[in-house]
C-alpha positions, -999 to 999 in steps of 0.1 A, spaced: -766 -544 99 -740 -517 95 -716 -535 119 -721 -568 100 -713 -552 67 -684 -530 79 -657 -528 52 -672 -556 32 -676 -533 2 -638 -529 2 -634 -567 4 -659 -571 -25 -639 -546 -46 -607 -565 -38 -623 -598 -47 -634 -584 -81 -600 -568 -89 -579 -597 -78 -602 -621 -95 -598 -600 -126 -560 -603 -124 -563 -640 -119 -587 -644 -148 -564 -624 -171 -534 -645 -161 -554 -676 -168 -566 -665 -202 -532 -653 -214 -518 -686 -226 -545 -712 -229 -522 -734 -249 -502 -741 -218 -532 -754 -199 -538 -790 -190 -556 -810 -164 -548 -820 -128 -569 -837 -102 -596 -844 -128 -602 -807 -136 -590 -783 -163 -568 -754 -154 -597 -730 -159 -620 -751 -137 -593 -753 -110 -588 -715 -110 -626 -708 -109 -631 -733 -81 -603 -719 -60 -616 -683 -64 -652 -693 -57 -640 -710 -25 -620 -678 -16 -652 -657 -18 -673 -683 0 -650 -685 29 -641 -648 34 -676 -634 29 -691 -664 47 -668 -660 77 -675 -623 79 -712 -629 79 -711 -658 105 -686 -641 128 -703 -608 128 -739 -621 132 -727 -640 162 -705 -612 176 -731 -584 173 -764 -603 174 -757 -638 188 -777 -651 158 -757 -683 153 -762 -692 190 -799 -686 186 -801 -712 158 -775 -738 168 -772 -734 206 -742 -751 221 -732 -765 187 -728 -730 173 -690 -730 171 -686 -767 164 -705 -764 132 -684 -735 120 -651 -751 132 -658 -781 110 -668 -762 79 -641 -735 83 -610 -758 78 -626 -777 50 -631 -746 29 -598 -730 38 -578 -762 33 -594 -770 -1 -590 -734 -13 -553 -733 -4 -545 -768 -17 -559 -759 -51 -528 -739 -59 -510 -772 -63 -531 -786 -92 -533 -751 -107 -495 -750 -110 -494 -787 -119 -518 -781 -148 -499 -752 -163 -462 -761 -158 -430 -749 -175 -441 -714 -183 -412 -698 -165 -376 -709 -157 -366 -711 -120 -329 -717 -115 -323 -745 -90 -304 -722 -67 -332 -697 -67 -357 -724 -61 -339 -738 -30 -332 -703 -16 -369 -693 -19 -382 -727 -6 -357 -735 22 -349 -699 33 -383 -691 49 -388 -727 61 -374 -723 97 -398 -693 101 -427 -712 87 -421 -741 111 -417 -717 140 -449 -700 130 -467 -733 128 -454 -743 162 -464 -710 177 -499 -712 163 -503 -748 175 -489 -745 210 -495 -708 220 -523 -693 199 -542 -725 193 -562 -736 163 -595 -731 182 -587 -694 186 -574 -693 150 -608 -704 137 -626 -675 154 -635 -688 188 -633 -653 202 -663 -643 181 -684 -670 199 -670 -669 234 -673 -636 253 -646 -647 278 -619 -639 251 -625 -602 257 -606 -606 290 -577 -625 274 -545 -607 262 -533 -608 226 -507 -636 220 -471 -625 224 -453 -658 228 -431 -675 202 -431 -659 168 -460 -637 178 -435 -616 198 -419 -605 165 -445 -610 139 -481 -600 148 -498 -620 122 -476 -650 113 -504 -671 98 -508 -645 70 -472 -631 68 -452 -663 72 -472 -696 69 -489 -686 37 -455 -683 19 -461 -720 14 -486 -710 -13 -458 -701 -36 -440 -734 -35 -461 -753 -61 -456 -725 -86 -419 -726 -80 -417 -764 -82 -437 -767 -114 -422 -735 -128 -457 -722 -134 -463 -685 -138 -501 -691 -133 -493 -710 -101 -474 -680 -87 -501 -655 -98 -528 -677 -82 -507 -679 -50 -502 -641 -50 -539 -634 -56 -550 -657 -28 -523 -643 -4 -534 -607 -12 -571 -616 -7 -563 -632 27 -548 -599 38 -580 -582 27 -598 -606 51 -576 -593 78 -580 -556 71 -617 -558 62 -630 -584 87 -605 -595 113 -590 -562 123 -623 -543 130 -636 -574 148 -605 -576 170 -610 -540 180 -646 -548 189 -635 -578 210 -602 -567 225 -604 -530 225 -587 -502 206 -552 -516 211 -558 -547 191 
C-alpha cells in the first residue's frame, strides 16, 4: 500500500490548510452572503470543497490501485476505464462550475475596474483557447482522464510536445484553470476569487502528490 498512499499525507495536509483558508474567507463577512442555484453561500463552498476532496483522493486511490495492483480491472474487467471516465468528468465539472454560484451568491465585495476586468479576462483568453485546442486535438481527453493508468501501452508513448505543450508542460493546470477566476472578477466577489485560488492551488497539489509520481512510474524518470 505504500505506493498507493505515496505523498497522500501531503495532499491531505494541503486539503486541510487550503480548506481552512476557504472557511475563514467564507466566515469573514456572512452579511454579504446570499443564495444561488438553490443553495446558500456556505452550502456552495462546503459542497465544492467536498467534491474537491472526493475527486483528488478518489482519483489517487483508483489510479494507483489499477496502476500497481490492477484492482479495478479485477472488479470491472473491460469496463474498468469506462466507469471511471464517466464519473471523473462529472465530479470535476461540478466542482469547478461551483465557483460560479459561489461568486454569484456573495457579489460586490470588491471593486474591479472595467479596464482591469477586461485585461484579466481577455488577456489570457488566446492562451486558454490554444490550450483547449491542444488538449482536444493532441493530448486527447481520454489520456487527460487517466487512461495511461489503465492501459500499459502508454508506457511506450512519448510525452506530448505538440501545440502549447511545446512551451507549457501542464497547460490544463497552468492555463485552462485561469477560467476559475472569471466569475469572481465578473461578480466582484472576493470570496469567488478566494475559492478559485484554493481550488487552483489544490489542483496543483494533485499534480505534485499524485500525477507526478505516477508519471514517473509510467513513463520513467524523465517524466
